[in-house]
N, C-alpha and C positions, 0 to 999 in steps of 0.2 A: 390636760389631758381630759378630751368631751366626756360628759357623761352618755353619749348615743355610740353605740356600735356604726351605726349606718345613719349618716345624711345627706337627703337627696332634696336637692333644689333646681325645681322648673324644668323637670326631666321630658323632654319631646322625642319620641322615637318615629319616625316615618318609614314605612316600606314601599320599595317602588314596585309594584305586582310586575307591570309592561313599560315599556319606554314612554308607548304613545298614553299613558293615563297619568293621572294625578296620583301623587305617592298616598297611600293609604296611613292615617294616623294612628298608631295602636295606642301612644300616650301622647297628653296633651295638656303638658306643662304640669306635670306632677311633683309635687314637696310634700316629704312627711321624713319623720325620725324614727329610729328603732331603737331605743335605749337599752343599755348594758343590761343582763343579766335578769332581762324579763323575757315572757313569752308573747311575742305581737303575732297577731294572725292578720292573715291579708286574704279578704274577702271580695266577693263580686262574681255577677254572674257569667256564663259563657264569652268570652270575648271581651273581657273589661280590660285586660292589658296585665295581669296578675305574672303570667308566665314572662312577656316580655319585661316587665320590670324587673323580675328575679335573674332574669338573663342579663340585662344590663347590671345590676350590680355586680355580676362575677366576670363581668366584662367581658361574656359571650356574643353579646350583641354591644355596636357601638352605638352610641344614644346621636340623633341625631342633635341636638342641643341638652345643654343643662350640666349639672353638678353635681357627681355621687362622688361622697368620702363615704370609706371602710375603716374605721379604727384611726380617724384622723389623717388618713392617706388616701389618695384618689384611687378608685377603685382599680385602676390600669396598672399600678404599682404590683409587680409579681411577688413581691415577698410577703404581701398578707396572704397568699395562697395557703400557706401553710395553717393558718390559725382559722381556716373555713373547711365546714364537711357541708355537701351537698346532695340531697336526693333529687334527681331529676322527676316531671312526672312521667316519662317513658323509660325506661331502663333497659339496657341490652347486657348481656355478659355472653362470652364464650360459654358454649352451653355443654361441651364436653369436660370441661372443671369441675370440681366440687368446692363446696363453700368457703372452704379453709384453703384452698387455692386459689380463688378469686381475691380472698381479703386479704393473704401474702401479697399477690400482685401486686395491690393499691398501694399495700406499706410499705411497698418499695418505692414507691414514689416519693415518699417523704422520707426516705433514707433512713427507718427503722431498723435496727440492727437485728438480726435475727433473732435472739432470746428475748427482745423486747415485743417485737412483733407475734411473735409463738404467743406471748403472755396477750399479747391483745386481742390477738384474733380468738382464743380460746373465750377470752371474756365476752366478746362482742357474741360470738354464736349462740353462749348458754343467756347472754342477756334478751334478746331477742327469739329466743325460741327454738332454734335449728338445732341445738345439740343430737336429736333423735333420729335426723335426717342430714347431717352432717357428710356421711359416706355417699349419698347419692349423688350422680351427676345432675349439674343443672337442668340437662334436658326434660327431667323427670321430676322438676318443682313442679308447683301450682303457682298461679297469677301471685296469691300471699304470700308464699313460701318466698318469691322471688321479692316481693315486696321488704319483707322483713332482712331479707338478705341488701337491699338497698340501704336499709337504712344503717345496717352493721358499717357497710362501706361507707357512708359518710361520717362514720365516727372512729375511723380507723385512725386518724392522727390526733385523736383528742383534740378537735377545734374549741376555739373558744366560741364560735358564730359556728350554729348548725342553721342551715336552709334547707327547709322540705316543701318541695313541691307536690301536694297531694298526698300526702305521706299512709292516709286511710286506705286509699284507691286499693280495691279488690279485696279488701282484710275483711273477714266475717266477724260478728260481734267481739268475741275472746279476742282476734288479732287487733280489732280496734282499741279495746282496754289495754292490752298490752302494749300500742305504742303511744296511749295516752300516758301510762305508767312512766315510759322512757322520757319522755318530756318533762313531765312533773322531776323526774330524777336528775335529769340534765338543768333543770333551773334550780333546784336545790344545791347542785354542783358549781352555781356562780354561771353556768353557759348562758347564751344570747342565742334565744331561740326565734326565727321567723318561718311562718309555716301557710302555706292557702292552703284552702280547704273550702269545700261545697258543703260542709256536714257543720253547720252552725250552730247546733248543740253543742257539738266538740270542743268547738271557736268561744263560745261562752265559759264554758267549764274549766278551758285552760289557760285564756289567756289575759294579761294583765291589759294589754291595749287592741286595739283594732285597728285597721287601715281598710276603708271600701273602696273601692274602684267600679266605677261604671261607665261603659263607651269610654276608657281613656282617660277618664276625669276622677279626682279625687272627689268623693261624696260624703265622707267622714272620716275623722281620724280622733282617735282619745282614747283615754281608757274605757273599757267595757262597762264599769257602773256608773261612768259620767253620760256615756251615750243611750242605754236601758233603765228604765224607770223600774223600780221595784213595787210601785202600785199597781193598784187593778187598773188597766187601760179601756178595757169595755168588755161586757160581760156575753157568753156565747150559747144558745139556746137550739141545739141539734133535733129535729123533729121530720116526722112522718107524716105528709098528708092525703087525703083519699082523692083531693083535686088536685092535678100538677098545675093549674093556674094559678097560681097563689098572687095575690095583691095585697101590700099592706096599705093600712088606713092612711089618707093622704098628709094627715096630720104626723105621721110618724117619719115622713121623709127625710127631715134631717138629724132625726134620732138615731135611725134603724139602716141598718142594709141586710138583704137578703140573697142569699146565693146558694146554688145548686150545685151537689156532689152525688152523682148516682142518683140513688132514689130517695135522698136524704135533702133537707132543707137546713140551713145553716141561718140563724139570724144573729147579726153583731148588734149590741146598742150600749150604746154609753146612758147610764140612769142620770135624768134629770128630777128634779124637783115635780114637773109636772108630767115627765114621762118614768115610771116606777117598775120594777120588776113585777110587782103585782098584776098592772095592768098588761102587760106582756102575757101572763100567764092566764089571764081571764081571757085576753083574743084568744089563746090557744084552745081553751077549753071548751069557748061557745064555737069554734070553727071544730071541734072534734078532731083535731090533730094530736098524732098520738107523740108524747117526748121520748126522746130520746136519752140525752144526756144537757145539762146545765153547768155552765163553767164559768168561775170569773178567772178573766184572760190578762195577763202581766205582758209587757213588752218583752219582746226579745228580739235579738239582732236581724231574724227573717221578718220581722213588723218592720224595722229601720228601713231595711232592704226595699220594700216592697212601697214605703213612705217616700224615698228618693225618687223610685223609679215613678209613682202617682205624681210627684212633683213634675216630671219629665212629659208626663202624659203617654208613658209607655206601657203601662202595667193598671191595672185596676182589680182591687180585692174585695 
């Protein structure tokens, strides 16, 4: 038995938009693995290919080429469906039903007997915090409540592999905390979790591994602890200036970078032997700038994503 729940090798997917146009490449030879009993984050900007990769794993989208194995079986094998729970990015439910009715509806797909299904439905409604609202019709649910219901739906069959596409979407801070607690609980129960998200701080907190896609290509893949460094990467000084046309001393160009956000200036610099924090603060004082904040900046997944984009020349930070 493999130690990986999902193995993807050289996955290519091209979409033909019109007959007379060249196929659009959504995925360009992507390869990565999702280990069992771990939380893996799938990240990247819009249009990176995250949802296409997920739909390919579930066999909702047929790859142009490549290989996908789920629990050592091809993703096209229908028998693996009962081991997977899935929350799509966009959900649709019959709005005239109630929460327990929709969960019973999905439970029947997995041939759960009524008593087992009822026990599972009650547990999941409480888990996602919909107990007080379970008698409401779904037409009266907010987006966040529907998202909670979608998470319950994905877990109705007690799956070994859980795939969430943007599970934090539409949730307030309390809702996000509840979802994070659910993901950690599933990990404690030895489930395998793969989820995509634009909220990189949540990915850092929850994930053992990260897969980063950009423009349909694999940009980074590995354990979070290996991809981001705990040491200080640079220092960040935020200040206001009377003169809006600020230029840094020419000798600073290779050590510092200045950017403007609103009416604030952000100076990022890597401290060197000949270029110290004291030199920067002396310059600020001489120019009569007003310091707002100063902090040591440690590398995060957001920095890694921007670094990768810089290498392509697409984004400058």
